[in-house]
N, C-alpha and C positions, 0 to 999 in steps of 0.2 A: 440443602436443595439444589439439582441441577434444573436448567434453563427449560421452562418447558414448552415455548415456544418461540417462534422467531421476531412475531411482532410486539414490542417490547412490553411487560407490564408493567405500568406507571409505579416507579419506585417509592417506598411509604413516604411519607415529610419526615424528616429528622431522623435518616437509617442514619446517618454519620456524625451524629449529636454526639458529644463529646470526644471526637477525633479531628477538627477542625485546625484546636489552637494547643497542639501535644507540648508540654513542656519539656525544653531540651533537658535528655538526662545524658550526654555525653558532652563533652567540651568544646565549646565554641570556638574554638583553632582547628578542630576535626572536620565539624560540621556546623555552618555557623548560622546566628539566629533566623538570618533571613532564610537558609532553605528548611531551617527544623521547625520554622514558623507551619509551614504549608504541607507538611507531613501526616498521612493517616495511621502510617505505622513506623512504631519509634526502631531504630537501627539498634542492631547489637552494639556496644561498647567496640572497639579494635580489639582486645583482649580476647574479649569475649567470642568475636567471629572467627578469629584464629581457633579460639579451642573447640570451635564446633563443625570445624574442617573434619572430617575424615581422616586419619592418619593413614590408611593406603591407597595405591594404583591397582587400578583406574578409578578415577573419581571425580570424571566430566563427561555428563552425559549415562557415561556408561561405567558402570560397577561389576564385579565379578560374576558376582549373584544375576545381575541384569543380561551378562553374557551367558550366563547359563542356561536362563529363561529362553533368550533369543534361539540358541542354539535348538532347544527343545520344540520350538516352534517352527523352526525354519523344517524342522523333519517331516510338519504334518500342512503346512498351513502355508497354501500355494499362492497367496500375494505376497507375503514375505520370501518364499522364492522368488517370483519374478521380480522380485526391486531387489534381491540380490543378485539375480542373474544382471538387470543394468546396473549395479555397483560393480561387478566383474567387468561387464563392456568396459564400461567408463574407467576403470585401472588399468585396464588392457589399451585403451586407449592413451594416457598418462606414460605410462608406460615407454611406448615406442614418440614422447616429446622429449626434448630438451629444458632443461631444467627454466622457469620463469626468471624473463632477464630484466634486472633492474631498470627502473626508465628513471633518467637522470632529470631534474626541473631544466626547463628551457633556459631561464633567467636564475641563479639565484635570488634566494629572497620572495620572488615572486610566483604565485601559487598560482593556478589558473583555477576557475572554479570549480572545476573537476582534476581533484590532483593525478599527477603522473602515476603514481604509484595507488590508485586505488583500485583500479581494473588487475594489475598483478597480483595485491596485494588478496583480492575477492576469490582470484586462481590460483592462489596459494591455500586459501581456505580450501577450495572445493578439493584439491592433491589432496590435503592431510587428511581429512575426514575421509573420503574414499580410500587413498590407500592405508590407511590407519586401523579402518575398518576390517580389511582383508588381510593386514598383516595380522588383527588376532582373532580371527576365523580359521584362518587359511595360514597358520605362522609357518609351514612350511615352502608356501609359496614366495615369490620373487617382489612382493609388495613390501616389504620391509626394506630393503637394500634401494628399491629407487623411492621410496619416502627417504630416507638417507643421504638417500644425494641430492633431493629437493631439498630438504632442510639444512644441509652444511653450507650448499646453495644461496639460499637466502641469508642464512649467516655472515655474507660475507657483505650484504648490499650495502651502501653505504648510508642508508635512515632506510628508516621505516616512513617518509611520507607526513605527513601533517594529520590529524584527526580522525578521521575515518578510516581510512586507509592504515595509520597507526595502530589499530587499535582491533584492524581485521589481520592483521598480521599476529599480533600480538594475541588473538582467538587463537588464529592457527599452531603458531608456535605450544600455546599452552594444551591444546588438544594433543600434538606430537608429542611433548613431552610427558606428558597421564600416560597417554595408549600405552606407550611401548618404552617406559618407565624403565623396566629391567632387560631392556633389551640396549640400552642405548651405554656405553661405554662409560665409565665417572669422567671421564676429559670429556665424552660428548655431553652427559647431562651436567659437567659444569658450565661447557661455554652455551647451550642452553639457555640453564639461569642467570648466567650474567645481564646475557641479551634481554630477557624479558624484563629483570632487575632493572637494568638500565636507560632501555628505547620504550617501557610500557610504565612500570610502578615509579620510576622518578619521575618521568617525565608528565604521569599522572597529576602530581603534586601540583604543578606548576599551572596545566591545562584544568582544572578543579578549582585553582584559585583565581582563574582568566573567566571560567564559565558562570562562576557563582556570582558577581556582585550584583547591585540591586535591579540594574537596569539590564546586565545579561541575562538574568532570572526570570522579566517578564518578556523575556525576546525569544519569538520563533525558537534560534538555536536551541533552547534547552525544552522547548516543548515537543521539539521533532524529530522525526526518526534516526537524526543526526547523536540526538543523545543517548536515544538505545544502545546504537552502533559502540557509541564509543563507551559507555560506563558499563555495559554487558563485555565488551573485548576486553577491558582493564579488570574485569572481577573475575572472569577467566584465568586472566594471568597471574592473579593475586590468588584465588582458590588454587593454581597448580602449585604455585611458590609457598603457600601457607607455613608448611613446617619448615623450611630451609630460609626465609624469609618472615617471617612475622613483623621485624618492627616496618618493612613494607607492605606488604600484604595487606596487614590490620587496617591501614587507616583506609586503604582504599578500597578492601571491602566495605567497611562501614559508608564510606562519601560515596560511593556507588550504589548502594544498596539505598541511600539518600536522592540521591539526584535524578534516579532513574524512576523514582514515585513523582516528578515533577510530569515524565512522558504519558505515565500510565494516566495519571488525571486528564490529558489532553483526549482518551478516549473519550467521546461523549458518553452521560451516563444510560444512553441509547445504543452505545455500539461504534458512535462514529467515529473515523480516524480522518481529521479535517482535512489535511493533504491529499487523499484521494485514496482509489485502491491499489497504484502504483505504488505509493509513497508506505502505506500500511503494508504493502508484501516486504519491504525493507524492515519498518520497525519491526514487525508482528516476528518475522522470522530470527530476532537478536533477543526480542520478548519473549519465542518459546524456547529458547536456544539456553536464555540466562535461567528462565527458571528450573528447565529439566537439568540443569548443571548446578543450581540453588540445591536442589531436594537431592540431588545423588552425592551432593557431595558431604551436604551438613543432617539430610535423613528429615528437610522438612523444607516447605516452604517460607517459614518466620513468617506466617502470617502476611505476608503478603500478597497471598492469589485468593484470598477468602473472598467473598461476594460481595460482602456488606461494607469493603474496605474500597476497592476500586470498582464498582458496579460495571461502569463500562468496558473493561477486560474481559469480563464475564459474557456481555455480549457483543462482543466486536467478532465471534465466529458469525452468529447470524447474520450481522449487518454487512459482513463480506458477503453473506451467500445471498441475500438480497441485494446487492450491487450487481450479482454475478448472473446473465441474461437465460435465456435455456440452451443456446449458439454456445454456451460457454465463455462468451464473451463477458468483459464486463463494463460497469458504465465508466467510462474514463474519463472523468471530469477533472480539471486540471491537469497537473502536468503528469498524465496515467495515458497509455498505449490501452490498445484493443485487442493486444494478444491474449489468447486462452488464458485463463485465469487458472492457478493451481498457486498452492501455497501448504509446505508440510505444518506451516503451520497450525492452520487448520483441524490438524490430528491431535496435537498436543490440545488444544483448546476444545477439541469438541470430547474428547477424556475429560477433560479437567472439571468441564463443566457441564459434562451431560448431554452431546447436542449430535445426534447420532448422524443428521445428516452432514454435518461437517465432515465427520470420517466418513460416509460415502462416496462425498466429492472425491476427495482424495485417492480412494481406493479406486476409484474410475480412472485416474490419469493414466493412460499409455506413456509405455516408455519410452524418454528425450533423452537421445544421446549429447553427450556433454561435448562432442561435436559438430551441433548444431547450433549454428552466429548468431540466430535468433531469441535463443535462450543462455543468460548467463548464468553461473552458480547451480548449473543443474546437478553438478557432483555433488552437494552438501545438502542439497532437497531431497534427493532418493535416500541420503542414509539418515537424515532426519524420518524420514519417512519409516524408513527401516526402525529407526528405535521409538521411537513416538508409538507407533502404531501397537495393537494387541489382536489377541485370536478369534476377540469376537465382536458385536456391537456396543455403546450403552443402552439402556433400557430405553424400550419405545416409548416416543412422546408425541402428545398434538402434533396434526397435521401443521405445515407453518403457514401464516398468512398469505393471503396472494397478492396483497395491497400493505405497505407501510409506509407513513412518512418518519423522518429521521429528524427531528428540529434542532439536534445541538449542529445537524450541517446542513439543515435547511435543503434534504433529499426529498424527492416523494420517487415510489417506482410503483407500478403496476403491475400484473400480468395475467393471462388466461390460463395457465396450468402449472404446476411445476413440476410434472411427468413427461408433459408433451414436449420431444423436443421444438416442433413445429409452433408453439404457443408465441402468444403476440404479450412483447414486454415494452414497456416504457417509464423511460425515466427523465426525470425531470429535476433542474438544478436551480436551487436558490442562495439561500444563506448570504454569506461574507466575504469580500476580500480581504479585509482587513486582518493583519497579525499573519497572514497566511502566504512564507515565498512561493509556495506553489502551485498559486493561486491563479485563475484567468477571471477576470472580467466577465461572467457567464451566465450573469443571473436571467435564469427563464428558459436555457435551455432545455433543448428536449432531444433525447434521442429514443431508437421505435426499433425493433427487430420484429420480423415473422418469419414462418418458416426454415430458421434456421439461417436468416440472411439479417444482415445488418442495414434498414433503409435509409434514416436518419441518424446521422452519427456527430462524434469529434472529431476534429481534424489533427490532434495531437499538441507535442509541445512543441515551445518554439526551440533556438537553437539554445543549447549550453552553452553558452558565454558570460563572461564577468557581466557585462549591462542587464543581460537580462533577470538576473538576481538584485539590480539594483536599481536607480531612482527610473532607468531608462524602462524597467519592464514591459511596460503599458504602450509603447511604442513598438511592441513585437507585435506581429499581426496575429498569429497563434492564441496572444493572452488578452487580444483586446475583444471589444463588443464582439464586434461585425463580424471574430472567426470563429462565430459559436451559431448555430441555430437558434438566436430569438428574437427579439423587436431592437429595433433599432432606431432611436430618437435623434433629427437632426445629425446626420452624418457629416453636413458640410460647418458645423458649427465650432464654440470653441474646442469642446471635449470629443473631436471628430468621432460623434456619435457613441463614445466610450460611457457606460454607466458609470455612478460612483464605485470608487475603493472603498470607502467607509462606509455607512448605513449596510440591512440587513434586508433583505428581501424572504418574502415568508411561502411559505406552499404547504399545502393543508389536505390530507386523503380527506374526506367530506361524505362519501360515499363508497360504501366497498359491501358489495351485496352478491349473491350469486350469479348474477345475469350481467351484472353492471360495476364499471366502479367510476368514481369521478376525484379530480383533484382541483384546488383550487391556487391560484400562484398570484400574490400581488406583490408587486414591483414597486412601488411608492418609494418604502424606505432606501433605494438607490437611485431613484428619480424623485428626487423631492420639491421640485418645481411644478412635477407634474399634477395635474386633478385626478388623471385615473389612467394606469398601465395594471391591467389587468389579462391574467391566462388562465385558461378552463379548458381543461383536459379529460376526457370524458371515453373510458375503454369500453365497448359494448363485447364482451365475452362470448355470447352467441355468435353476432355477425363477423367475430373478431376485427370490425373497424374502430378507428379511432378517429375522434373532433377532437380539433383545434379550435378554440375559438378565442378571441383578442380583442381588447377594449380600449382605446387609446382617447383621452383627452388631455390636452397641454391649453395653456396661459395665451400662446401665440403659435400663429403657423409656420409650419416646418414640413418639412421629408419625413415618413414615417417608415419604415420599411421593414417587412415581415421576409424572414429568410431562412432557410435549411439547408445544409449539407447531408448530402451522399455519396457513399462508396460506390454504388453499385454504374457497372459500365455501361450498360443503355439507360441514355436518360432521351426522350422525347417530347418534347411540347406540343400538347394537341395544334392545328390552326386557330384556335378561337383564343389561347391561352387559357382558357378556364381548366385544362385538366394537364397532367404530365403523368407518361408513365416511364415506371423504372422497373430493368431487368437485369437478371440476369442469368449467363446462358450455361447449360448443363454441363455439369463436369463427372470428374468418375463415381463421386460419392453423393451427386447430389442433383435433383432437376430442376429445369430449368425455374425461374420465381420469376413471379412481377409482383410489381404495387403502382395503383396507378392515385395519385393526389387530387383533389375535386376542389374546385373553389365553390362555396357554397353563400357569401357572402353576397348582401343584396346589392352591394353597389359592383353593378353589372362591368363598370368601366376598370373595375380591376383584373389584372393578366399575370399568368406566372411566367418570368423569363429565366434563363438559363444561364448564368455565368462562371467564369472561370473560379478558384477558389485561390482568392489573391485578395490586395488590400484595396477598398474603395479609390482612396487615394494613396499613391505609392511614396507620394512625397514627406507623407507625416510617419511613412515607418522607418523601423532600421532593416527590414529583411524585405521589401518590395516585390520578391519573386512570386509564384502562383508555388501553391503547394499542389504534388502529383498526386492520383488517384482519388481528387474529389471533384464533385461539382455542385455548385450552388445554387438556390432555386430562390428565387426573392417576388414579392409582391410588392410595390413601388406606389406610395400615395403622396404627391408631391404636392405643396403650397396649401395644408389643412391644419386646423388643430382638432380633427379628432378622427380615426379612422377605426373600422370594424373588421377585422377579418375572421374568418369561419373556413375552415379545410378540411377533408377529410381522409383518412390515408386509409387505403380499402387491398387486404391481400388479395392473391389471385386475383385481380383484374387484370 
């Protein structure tokens, strides 16, 4: 049954009864009990898996029958024609570029947080999918020779890096081998087979053992986007080589099918991806590619994507759409960014689970060139769009809900309209940072859009260096509570204003009516010594105004800060400090826009102050500088056990 609306229908109790403790039916040395006991779908044995793989090429993402249907669609479908035009433009760009260079480790054996081969590996996949598809659709063109040059050069690389870099490259090699199988010479095929066998399949055996110890299984490594990248990439190489190296391919297929399920369970039952929308992109890109390859190579999804097995996967496209504001920019909590949101995974998920809004969202995406430095991996994205889409829409479903709370991730969203690009949108973050290596201490954060402009915002991730992902993470300004638009308690105290990493803050949509929506946020779970820390956020859909009411009660007197960050270039605080006018100038596509913040609290001594987007105490952070492009608005109450704030956000004022 297709998903009928974006606000999740509560799942029936016991929908997974009988699937929580599947008895292992494969050898424990292939899938150890610590993994087998959490699976909801029993993997085929290695021999069974190999026997289910098609014996013909191509079989990854694309079959000969798929290609025939695609050619027919390209003759009449203007959207498919537009995407093919983008693929051709990207191919022409790649043809004019030198092969991707190998990037050596700066210190042998010492890998940075983002390994040197990661971006070359991802760029390699972009080029392979682009040039490989053009080589199939236009065999007389130059694409295959350019692809051959790229692949032969990549085969000379000293190594494929580690983890996600290795398996990105394995994915690219597998598709190049599969899509152009009949065009490679026997010697070239043998070289590709040897490289994938040695660098991906043999290496995977060691990696799997490292990933699946009891401690590691419980860690975020095997629940996050890295799991999906690694296991999907290894699986594609195994599918490509299943008939020539069944001894290596079979165990990889079974193990990756098992371990991927650890991350499928990380999609909350309501669809939430706990690492945020940026890492939803990475995870779901590889999820959709793996699912499409599993179906094209074996003829079915092997039961993995049935709605009652991993309901979060069925609902995650709806979640991603709810996280997307009317401007097209996402609610970018955690290590996210506010670039316009798009993902070809929405097409695969939209078709698989019957969500037409997901398909429509991706069909509206304008052409983005692979030369755009702000948008990486566009080569593969447009190829995925062309291969995942069809020439009609899924059946129409009920209108999406304007308001939704996602308890699995501690997120609430409210909007005034789904169809109006000038609509008001409010996103509220609660939840927990515990066990999430991309989390920020951001409980209570609010973002807000109106008239196509972002007025209250996140300021983005901190620097991607090793300490940022270690014990010093919350000494980085962007990840600290003070780096967010929320309440800061006792900023000069021992915690520096940070709320607890453990504990859970709660957000709940308590009112959702035609003209009004209301969310309540309880932050006591991350401030356990406080007597009361609550936010109330009300959206009046008629007036388009938002009101934020906050109440704080502490056991001892302290400093209490209300704060918000804005990217608006114009910030004018009134003479009495009781209001702030934010503004954007007119540009080539939009008129000038304004929003006024007004203090409505009874405490007439409260005032807005404008500040740099910088740490309150530079001595306690690792990166004490100012974050450019943002200003901070604050209201400060000093030496008090209690505070009550009331602020209205008035678009167009």
